[in-house]
N, C-alpha and C positions, 0 to 999 in steps of 0.2 A: 573614561571611554573604553579603555582596554578591558576593564573588568566587565563592562556591558557586552562587548563583543565576545569575550570568553564565555559569558553566560549564554549568549545566543547560540554559540557554537556547541556548547555542551548540551543544551536543550535539544537542538536540531539533531545532533548525533544520537542522543539517547532515544529520541522518538523514531528516528529513521532506521537505526540498526536493530532495535528490539523487535522480536518476532511479532508478526501480525498477519492479517489476511493477505495483504499484498506481497509481503516477503515470502510467505509459504507458497503462494501461487507462482512466484518467480522461481523458487527452488524446484518446484514440480515441473514447470515448463522447461527450465534450463536442463534438468536431468533428462527430460524426454526429447527435447529438440536441440539442445546446445545453446551456448552463450549467444552466438550471432543471431539466431532466430528468435531468441527471447528479448534481445535488446530493444526492439520497438515497444514491447510491453513496458520495459523499464523506463523508456523515454516517456511513454504516455502517462505512466504512474507519477513520474517526477513532475512533468508539466501540469498534469491534472491537479496534483497536490498544491503546487505553487499558485495556480490560478484560483483554487479554492481559498487558500490563505489570503491572497490579495483581495478577492471578492468579499470575504468576510471583513477584512481590515478596512476596506473602502466603503462599507455601508451595509452589506448583507447581514452582518451581525446584529444590526439594529432590528431588522425584520425578524431574525431568529429569536431574539430576546423578547420582542413584542408578541410573537406567536409561538410559545413553547411547544404547542402541539405539532408544529411543523418539524421541529427537531426530532420529536418522537416518531413521526411518520417516516422521516428520513432514516432513522435508526432501524425501523422495521423493514423498510424497503431495502436498505443496505444489507441487513442481516440475511434477508431472503435471497438477495443476489449473490452474496458470498457463499451461502449454503448451496445454492445452485451450482456455483463454480466448483465447490468442494465435492458435490455429488458427481459432476462431470469428470473431475480428476479421479475420484475413487472408482468410478465405473468405466473408465477408459480401457480400451482393449490393450492388453500387454504386448503390444507390437514392438519389436526391436528395430524395424525399418520404417520410421515415421517421416522420411524425407519429404514426401509429398502431402502429408497430412497437415491441414492448417492448424496453427497454434494461436494462442491468444496474442493479439497484436496491440498496436498503439491505442486504438479506440477502447479496447477492453481495459487496458491499464488506466487510461484517463477516466473512464466511467467508474471503474472500481474505486478510485480514490473519492469520487463525489458521493459514492454510496457506502463508503467505509466509515463506520462509527468512530474507529480509532483516528482516522484522518480529521474528522470534524472536531473531536475532543482535543487533538494536538493543536489544531489551528486556533480554536477558541482559547486554550490555555496559553499558547504563545502570544496571541494578540493581547490577552489580559496582562501578560507579564512585560511585553516589550513595546507595544504601541502607545503613542501619545495623542491626546485629543487635539492639540493645536498644530501638529506637524505630521506629515507622512514620512519624513526622513527615516525614523527608526524602523518603520514597517518595511520600507524599501530595502534598507540594509539587512534586516532580518530575513526578508524573502530571498535576497541575493545569496546570503550565506547558506540559508536552508536549501536553496536550489543545488548548490555545489555539493553540500554534505549529503543531501537526499540522493542525488544521482550516484555519488560514489558508494553510498551504503547499499543501495539497491543493486548496483553493479557487483558488489562483493557477494551478495546473496546469489546473484546469477552465476558468478564464478564458482561458488560452492556447489550449486546445483549441477553445473557442468562437470565438476570433478566426480560427482556421484555416478556419472554415466559409466565410469570404468568398473563399477561394482554391479551395475544392472545388466548382467550378461545373459540372463535367461528370462523367458516370459514369466515364470513364477516369481522371480525377484522383482521384476517390473510391476507385477500385479500387487505384491505385498507393499511395495513402495507407494504405488498409487493409492491404495486403500489407506495407508498410514497418513499420507499427505492430505488426502481428501478429508479424512476424519479430523486431523488437526485443524484444517481450515474451517470445518463446520463447528468445531469446539471453540475456535477463536471468535467466530461470528456469534455464537450463543453467549459467550462470556462478555463480549463487548455490548451485546444487546442488553444483557442483564445489568451491566454497570452503567449504561447510559439511560436507563428508564427510571 
């Protein structure tokens, strides 16, 4: 049992902490708006991911495997959404006073996970490894562990982004940072799209 819990934790940490579209969006948002204003996005992304994991584990996976075209459509839609977010970040005004500017919130974080090919692949892989056909107990334990680890991992990315604010002291530095983060996000979306098709 201990080895299974360890495997669940290692899998969750590896998938949550590794760079991906959601993590890059969190860094960009936190660098621009700070940790506190980015935290609703972190919450939405975490809860959205766990609900996706549970939905797939409780039956949605059967629909996805029965209709593989659905997964391809979701990959296309997700990549398009992530590229849109990347474009918005890259083209954002290099304003140093963004206190009144709206940033991505809970809804965006939630939606981004449901349209994120990396999230779908992580959920499907995790369910394949840890779920059992005759009981939901392993799925519930896996989801609970993943929730804690995902929340902590995304919060770490938000803290890193917030630390970058000390270096983003001029509009030109902000613009360069926005272009780099937006480009990385678009590249992540393109890579995930290619690997999922």
